A tleap script that builds the chain and sets N, CA, C and O, in Angstrom:
source leaprc.protein.ff14SB
mol = sequence {
  NMET GLN GLU PHE THR ILE ASP ALA GLY GLU
  LYS ASP PRO ARG GLU VAL ASN ARG THR LEU
  LYS GLU LYS ALA ALA GLU TYR GLN ARG ILE
  ILE ILE GLU ASN PRO ASN ALA ALA HIE TYR
  ARG TRP ARG GLY SER PRO ASN CLEU
}
set mol.1.N position { 193.695 84.737 61.945 }
set mol.1.CA position { 193.815 85.422 63.219 }
set mol.1.C position { 192.476 85.317 63.948 }
set mol.1.O position { 191.426 85.656 63.404 }
set mol.2.N position { 192.539 84.850 65.161 }
set mol.2.CA position { 191.331 84.779 65.965 }
set mol.2.C position { 191.043 86.131 66.587 }
set mol.2.O position { 191.948 86.797 67.090 }
set mol.3.N position { 189.777 86.535 66.551 }
set mol.3.CA position { 189.413 87.787 67.175 }
set mol.3.C position { 188.117 87.643 67.957 }
set mol.3.O position { 187.268 86.811 67.637 }
set mol.4.N position { 187.984 88.465 68.983 }
set mol.4.CA position { 186.823 88.459 69.855 }
set mol.4.C position { 186.320 89.887 69.963 }
set mol.4.O position { 187.119 90.820 70.038 }
set mol.5.N position { 184.996 90.071 69.972 }
set mol.5.CA position { 184.410 91.403 70.026 }
set mol.5.C position { 183.617 91.583 71.314 }
set mol.5.O position { 182.817 90.728 71.691 }
set mol.6.N position { 183.851 92.703 71.977 }
set mol.6.CA position { 183.125 93.064 73.195 }
set mol.6.C position { 182.362 94.349 72.916 }
set mol.6.O position { 182.926 95.303 72.381 }
set mol.7.N position { 181.074 94.379 73.279 }
set mol.7.CA position { 180.278 95.601 73.170 }
set mol.7.C position { 180.284 96.268 74.545 }
set mol.7.O position { 179.529 95.869 75.432 }
set mol.8.N position { 181.123 97.271 74.723 }
set mol.8.CA position { 181.291 97.932 76.014 }
set mol.8.C position { 180.092 98.778 76.411 }
set mol.8.O position { 179.939 99.122 77.583 }
set mol.9.N position { 179.253 99.112 75.463 }
set mol.9.CA position { 178.106 99.953 75.755 }
set mol.9.C position { 177.041 99.257 76.583 }
set mol.9.O position { 176.215 99.924 77.206 }
set mol.10.N position { 177.043 97.956 76.603 }
set mol.10.CA position { 176.003 97.203 77.304 }
set mol.10.C position { 176.501 96.542 78.582 }
set mol.10.O position { 175.733 95.840 79.240 }
set mol.11.N position { 177.745 96.741 78.950 }
set mol.11.CA position { 178.316 96.043 80.094 }
set mol.11.C position { 178.861 97.025 81.136 }
set mol.11.O position { 179.228 98.156 80.816 }
set mol.12.N position { 178.903 96.568 82.380 }
set mol.12.CA position { 179.496 97.401 83.415 }
set mol.12.C position { 181.012 97.210 83.395 }
set mol.12.O position { 181.494 96.249 82.796 }
set mol.13.N position { 181.771 98.096 84.030 }
set mol.13.CA position { 183.243 98.042 83.960 }
set mol.13.C position { 183.841 96.721 84.427 }
set mol.13.O position { 184.781 96.215 83.813 }
set mol.14.N position { 183.317 96.170 85.487 }
set mol.14.CA position { 183.874 94.894 85.980 }
set mol.14.C position { 183.679 93.763 84.985 }
set mol.14.O position { 184.570 92.937 84.784 }
set mol.15.N position { 182.526 93.735 84.374 }
set mol.15.CA position { 182.253 92.680 83.400 }
set mol.15.C position { 183.169 92.790 82.184 }
set mol.15.O position { 183.688 91.781 81.707 }
set mol.16.N position { 183.371 94.003 81.680 }
set mol.16.CA position { 184.255 94.201 80.533 }
set mol.16.C position { 185.685 93.822 80.889 }
set mol.16.O position { 186.346 93.116 80.127 }
set mol.17.N position { 186.166 94.281 82.030 }
set mol.17.CA position { 187.540 93.972 82.433 }
set mol.17.C position { 187.743 92.483 82.661 }
set mol.17.O position { 188.780 91.934 82.289 }
set mol.18.N position { 186.765 91.825 83.268 }
set mol.18.CA position { 186.865 90.374 83.493 }
set mol.18.C position { 186.927 89.645 82.157 }
set mol.18.O position { 187.731 88.729 81.985 }
set mol.19.N position { 186.086 90.047 81.216 }
set mol.19.CA position { 186.077 89.421 79.894 }
set mol.19.C position { 187.399 89.648 79.170 }
set mol.19.O position { 187.929 88.731 78.542 }
set mol.20.N position { 187.937 90.874 79.254 }
set mol.20.CA position { 189.229 91.155 78.623 }
set mol.20.C position { 190.321 90.249 79.157 }
set mol.20.O position { 191.108 89.696 78.388 }
set mol.21.N position { 190.373 90.097 80.467 }
set mol.21.CA position { 191.403 89.244 81.083 }
set mol.21.C position { 191.247 87.795 80.659 }
set mol.21.O position { 192.237 87.123 80.370 }
set mol.22.N position { 190.015 87.308 80.618 }
set mol.22.CA position { 189.768 85.916 80.228 }
set mol.22.C position { 190.124 85.657 78.771 }
set mol.22.O position { 190.744 84.643 78.451 }
set mol.23.N position { 189.737 86.560 77.899 }
set mol.23.CA position { 189.902 86.345 76.466 }
set mol.23.C position { 191.297 86.697 75.944 }
set mol.23.O position { 191.677 86.254 74.860 }
set mol.24.N position { 192.053 87.476 76.690 }
set mol.24.CA position { 193.382 87.903 76.238 }
set mol.24.C position { 194.300 86.712 75.969 }
set mol.24.O position { 195.128 86.765 75.059 }
set mol.25.N position { 194.167 85.660 76.732 }
set mol.25.CA position { 195.023 84.481 76.548 }
set mol.25.C position { 194.587 83.638 75.353 }
set mol.25.O position { 195.402 82.925 74.768 }
set mol.26.N position { 193.318 83.713 74.988 }
set mol.26.CA position { 192.779 82.878 73.914 }
set mol.26.C position { 192.840 83.513 72.529 }
set mol.26.O position { 193.021 82.817 71.530 }
set mol.27.N position { 192.690 84.836 72.471 }
set mol.27.CA position { 192.535 85.516 71.186 }
set mol.27.C position { 193.711 86.433 70.883 }
set mol.27.O position { 194.298 87.034 71.783 }
set mol.28.N position { 194.041 86.528 69.611 }
set mol.28.CA position { 195.132 87.391 69.180 }
set mol.28.C position { 194.691 88.836 69.043 }
set mol.28.O position { 195.514 89.750 69.084 }
set mol.29.N position { 193.379 89.041 68.877 }
set mol.29.CA position { 192.865 90.390 68.691 }
set mol.29.C position { 191.520 90.519 69.409 }
set mol.29.O position { 190.646 89.664 69.265 }
set mol.30.N position { 191.366 91.587 70.179 }
set mol.30.CA position { 190.110 91.863 70.865 }
set mol.30.C position { 189.613 93.220 70.397 }
set mol.30.O position { 190.324 94.220 70.492 }
set mol.31.N position { 188.388 93.245 69.891 }
set mol.31.CA position { 187.783 94.474 69.394 }
set mol.31.C position { 186.760 94.949 70.419 }
set mol.31.O position { 185.907 94.178 70.858 }
set mol.32.N position { 186.850 96.209 70.794 }
set mol.32.CA position { 185.909 96.779 71.745 }
set mol.32.C position { 184.973 97.710 70.986 }
set mol.32.O position { 185.379 98.776 70.522 }
set mol.33.N position { 183.720 97.296 70.866 }
set mol.33.CA position { 182.719 98.138 70.220 }
set mol.33.C position { 182.151 99.097 71.248 }
set mol.33.O position { 182.045 98.759 72.427 }
set mol.34.N position { 181.786 100.289 70.807 }
set mol.34.CA position { 181.245 101.335 71.668 }
set mol.34.C position { 182.201 101.713 72.804 }
set mol.34.O position { 181.760 101.830 73.948 }
set mol.35.N position { 183.475 101.904 72.530 }
set mol.35.CA position { 184.417 102.238 73.604 }
set mol.35.C position { 184.133 103.599 74.233 }
set mol.35.O position { 184.469 103.818 75.396 }
set mol.36.N position { 183.520 104.515 73.486 }
set mol.36.CA position { 183.222 105.823 74.051 }
set mol.36.C position { 182.167 105.747 75.143 }
set mol.36.O position { 182.072 106.641 75.985 }
set mol.37.N position { 181.388 104.701 75.131 }
set mol.37.CA position { 180.388 104.520 76.172 }
set mol.37.C position { 181.062 104.228 77.506 }
set mol.37.O position { 180.458 104.389 78.567 }
set mol.38.N position { 182.312 103.801 77.443 }
set mol.38.CA position { 183.026 103.433 78.665 }
set mol.38.C position { 184.485 103.855 78.582 }
set mol.38.O position { 185.365 103.106 79.006 }
set mol.39.N position { 184.760 105.037 78.047 }
set mol.39.CA position { 186.134 105.452 77.808 }
set mol.39.C position { 186.964 105.519 79.076 }
set mol.39.O position { 188.177 105.317 79.026 }
set mol.40.N position { 186.344 105.796 80.204 }
set mol.40.CA position { 187.084 105.924 81.455 }
set mol.40.C position { 187.640 104.599 81.931 }
set mol.40.O position { 188.542 104.586 82.769 }
set mol.41.N position { 187.139 103.490 81.430 }
set mol.41.CA position { 187.579 102.164 81.884 }
set mol.41.C position { 188.996 101.831 81.439 }
set mol.41.O position { 189.736 101.153 82.152 }
set mol.42.N position { 189.369 102.315 80.250 }
set mol.42.CA position { 190.673 101.937 79.690 }
set mol.42.C position { 191.584 103.129 79.533 }
set mol.42.O position { 192.505 103.099 78.717 }
set mol.43.N position { 191.354 104.151 80.277 }
set mol.43.CA position { 192.100 105.404 80.123 }
set mol.43.C position { 193.611 105.178 80.205 }
set mol.43.O position { 194.363 105.865 79.515 }
set mol.44.N position { 194.070 104.243 81.022 }
set mol.44.CA position { 195.504 104.045 81.195 }
set mol.44.C position { 196.137 103.110 80.180 }
set mol.44.O position { 197.352 102.914 80.211 }
set mol.45.N position { 195.363 102.531 79.290 }
set mol.45.CA position { 195.901 101.589 78.340 }
set mol.45.C position { 196.539 102.294 77.155 }
set mol.45.O position { 195.882 103.098 76.494 }
set mol.46.N position { 197.809 102.011 76.872 }
set mol.46.CA position { 198.488 102.664 75.751 }
set mol.46.C position { 198.044 102.129 74.391 }
set mol.46.O position { 198.340 102.748 73.368 }
set mol.47.N position { 197.340 100.995 74.353 }
set mol.47.CA position { 196.948 100.377 73.098 }
set mol.47.C position { 195.608 100.850 72.578 }
set mol.47.O position { 195.199 100.446 71.490 }
set mol.48.N position { 194.909 101.698 73.325 }
set mol.48.CA position { 193.584 102.129 72.881 }
set mol.48.C position { 193.580 103.583 72.524 }
set mol.48.O position { 192.546 104.119 72.128 }
savepdb mol mol.pdb
quit
């Protein structure tokens, strides 16, 4: 299984969202490190 890791604590919301959209097609699993640093970014996502 291919996986990609994003450290949300070091990125602004636009950068994280852009990366998620780009990598979603390539990877089966995306891990978001430090999600509490940016919890408001994904508030509407049922998968988090």
